[in-house]
N, C-alpha and C positions, 0 to 999 in steps of 0.2 A: 558543493558537497552537487548537490543536482545539476545548480547551469551546464557544468564539467562534463557531464555524464549525458546533458540532454544533446548542450551541441555536438557531443558524439557520436549517438544515437541520430541524430540530425542528419551529418553528415554522414550516416552509412545508409539511411531512408535516400538520398538525396541518388541516389545509387544506382536506382530503382525508378527515378524520373521524376519532372517537373508535379503530377500530377499525385502520386505516392507520394511527396514532402508535403502538399495540398492540403493532401485527405487526415495525414498525420494533424496537418493542426491544429483540421476540422474537430478530427472527436480532440483534441489538449483544448477546446475552447467547450468544450461539453462536458470532460469526464467530469474537470470540477465543482460543477454545480450538483455531480449524486453524488460524489464528499462530503458536502455539505452538514452531514450530519454525524459524519466519522471529527471532521475538524472541531464540529462544538465538544464531540465527546468527551475529545484529545483537551481540548482545557479544562472542561473539570476535574481531566484524571485525577491533573496534577494538583491541587491545592485541595481534592478529597484526599491522595495516599499524604501529602506536606503534613497533614493535622490527624489525622489517624494514627498514621504512623507516629508522629510524634506525642501521644497520646498513649501511644502504646496498644490499639485498640485495632491487632494485628487480626481477630478473627474479620474482621470488619472489610481487613483486605486482599482478606480472603474472600469472601462472602461479592466486591468489590471487582477485583480475579474474573470469576465468574461471572458475573453479571452479565457485564463487560462482552467475553472472550461469545457472551450467549449472542448477545446483540447484534455483537460485529459479523460473526457467521452467521445467524440467522436476516439483517438486514438485507448482509450482502446479497446471499442467496435471493435472500425479492429482485438487489438491481440488476441483480445476473439477466434472473428471467424478463424482468422489466425490456432490458437496454436488447434484449436476442428479441423482442414482440419491435419495441418502438426502433429501433438505430436508426435502420432502410426511412421512415419516413420525415427521422430530424434531422439530419443529417442532407436531408435535399432543403431543409429550408435555410444551410450553406452552403449547398450549390446543389446546380444540375450535373453539371458533369457525372455522366457512369462511374467512369474509374476515378474520380475523386469518392463518391459515393461507398465502392469499393471496399478504398481500403479502408476508412472512417469504420468502415459497422464491422470486416474483416480484426479491427484491434477491440472495436466498442465488443466485438462478441469473443472473444477469448480474451481478453485485457477482467472483464467488468466478473470474470468465473474468480477470480485472486483481490476483489478489494473488500470485502469482506476479512481476510487478510492482512491485507497493507491497511484496513480503518484500526486492527488490530492493536498494527506494527509500529500506530501513529499513534493510538490508549496508553502501551504500555510505555510506551516511550515516555513521554507525560507524567507516569504513574513514578519511572524513575528519577526523574527531573524533582517530581515535588515530594521523594524522600530523601532528596537530597547527592543525589548516586548517581551521577548526566555520565558519565562514562560506558555504559551498560549502553545506550539511546545509543550515543557516537560510535559505540563501534555497529550494534546494527543496522542504524541507519549508515554509517560506511562500507558495510557488506551488501548492504541493499542494493545501491547502486553501481558499485567500481567491484567489489571484492570475487559476486555474487555474479551480480543483474553481467556484466559488460562479456565476460569469458562466458557468458551462454548468449551475448546476444550474435557474437563471433561468431562461436560456432551456429545456431541456429539461423544466422543469415546463407552461410554454408551454404547446410545441409536441408534446410527447408525453405530459404528465401523468404520475404516478407513475412511474411505469417510467423515463421520461426524469430527474428528479431522481439514479432508480441507476447509469445512463449515467454522469451526469455524474465520478460515481464510478470509475467502469470506467475511462472517460477519462483522465480527469485523475488514474489511477493508472499507467498504459502510456506518459501521453505525459512525467511526471516519472519514470518508472522508466527512457526510455530518454535522457531528461536526463541521473540520477543515474550512467548508467554510460561515456556519456560523458564527461560534464567528470571524473569518477577518472581515466580516463582517458589525458584534456591533466596531468589537475595529480602523477600517474605520472615523466610524459617529462618534466613544469617538475623536478620535484625531482630526476630522474637527473642531465638537466642537469646544474643548478648543484652537486650534491656533484662534479659533474668544474671546476667551478671557485672 
């Protein structure tokens, strides 16, 4: 799903010129480095939710959901502030072109605001997998990159240009992070009710 969506996005960015594609490429090299803690958290979430779901420790699942959410939002806020401060010199390590740097900086400034919500999506999806319920994660991931993001990307490009495309990523992350958080809560409650019967 993600490569198809990325291919469409690059094609849309290409209409703004070679420097726009290069700037987006720079941002795509930087972004995963800052997301490493979220990848690690999602890797831990799956076995934790699996073990505690299997043993009926639902109070631990509720607490884990709260802790994960606080970490993602708190660390995500810290990341956003950090990138606002260092995006310009950081992108300068990859290119001296002012126009390329500008695209990369704008991407990092806009999208970084939603990194916490994206971390939430990753961790909640891993939690669903751990509980033996992968379907919600598939739906959430599909909606994030296709059902929600692509329409917003087309609308954002039309209304705001390149920054509108980046804003679409921000909005889809925020929306699906909220959906993932709520859906996991309902899944835990359903599992708790099932365990009593």
